[in-house]
Residue, then its C-alpha position, 0 to 999 in steps of 0.5 A: m106799678s099801682a098797688a092793684e096791678q102788683t101779683d105775685g110775679d105776673e109779668t102783665p098783671w090781670s093778664e087774663v083780662t083783654p083786650e088791654a083797655a079793659r085790663r086798665l079799666l079793671v085796674a082802676a076800678v080795683e084802686a078806686f073801690a079799695e080807695r072809695g068803696y063800691h058805692a061811692t065810686t063812679t064809673r066816670d071816677i074808673a075811666g078817669r084813672a083809666g085815662m079814657s072817657p066814660a063812654a069808653l068804660y062801656i065798651h068793655y063793662k055793660t055796668k059798674e057792677e059788671l066790672l066788680h064781678r069781673i074782679s071778684r071772680i078772679g080774685h076768688d079763683r086764684a084765693l081758692l086755688l091757692l087752698e085747694t092746692a095746699a089741701d092736695r098736697d102730700g104731708t101731714a094735715t100740720e104741714r099742709l094747714a100751715g102751708a095753706v095759712r103761709a099761701f092765703v095770707r102772703w096772697h092777701a098782704e102782697r095783693h091787699t088793694t085787690a084783695r080789700v075789694v075781693q073780700y069786703e065788696l060782696e054785697a055790692l054784687g047783685d043777686e046771681h052774681r053774689v051766688e056765685i061768689v058765696e059758692l066759691r067761698r064755700k069751696s075755700d072753707a070746704a078745703v080748709r075744713r078738709i085739712i083741719s079734719d084730717g089734723v083731728r082724725a090724725g090726733e095732730f089737732d085738738v079741735p072740738d068744733v071744726p066748722g067754727t075752727t075753720l071760720a075763725v082761720l079764714s077770717l084771721c088770714i083776710d082780715v090782712a088785707r084790711w091792715f097791712n101796709a107794704q111800707g110796714s115792718r113785716t114783709p107778706d112773707e114774715v106775715g105768713t109765717l106768723y099767722a101759720d105759727l098761730v094758726l097751729r097754735m089755734v088747732g092744737a098742733q102737736k109739737 
């Protein structure tokens, strides 16, 4: 299985993308964009990786940018679900923030190839699609900010600047996609646990 097909236990990676030819093209695009960057990747590159002709790509995607948007939308939807699920859970703000960070970091480690495209190719999207994705990122920010604000009100956290701290937390988690190596010494779960501890220290969580 390719790096772009690795998921959190999905039976069929990218199963929401149909038909099968469209799914194969999307997987190929993830790999190509992660390896070469969006602008350096051609539709011929993508089709070749999928074992198809360049003409076959246009049956399923009108443009290369439409492919990027599909990847970005799916990735941001999944990331947002992780954060909002953690924010809505019962428990203290400390427990919810630790859970959110563990899940968010684990996703960026397990899906590091996909996450690099999702998080670092935003500027390659067209205006309409970029606005859509920025709104999803705003919702992710709001979910983490809500947890931190709850912790401040409850006296669990010592955070003078909630928006700035929220940005720092999200940036720290997202950066995992840039450096994580599946052959490295730490597993995604271990990195998630490490980062959860670091973030709790960042917000001054009470022991």
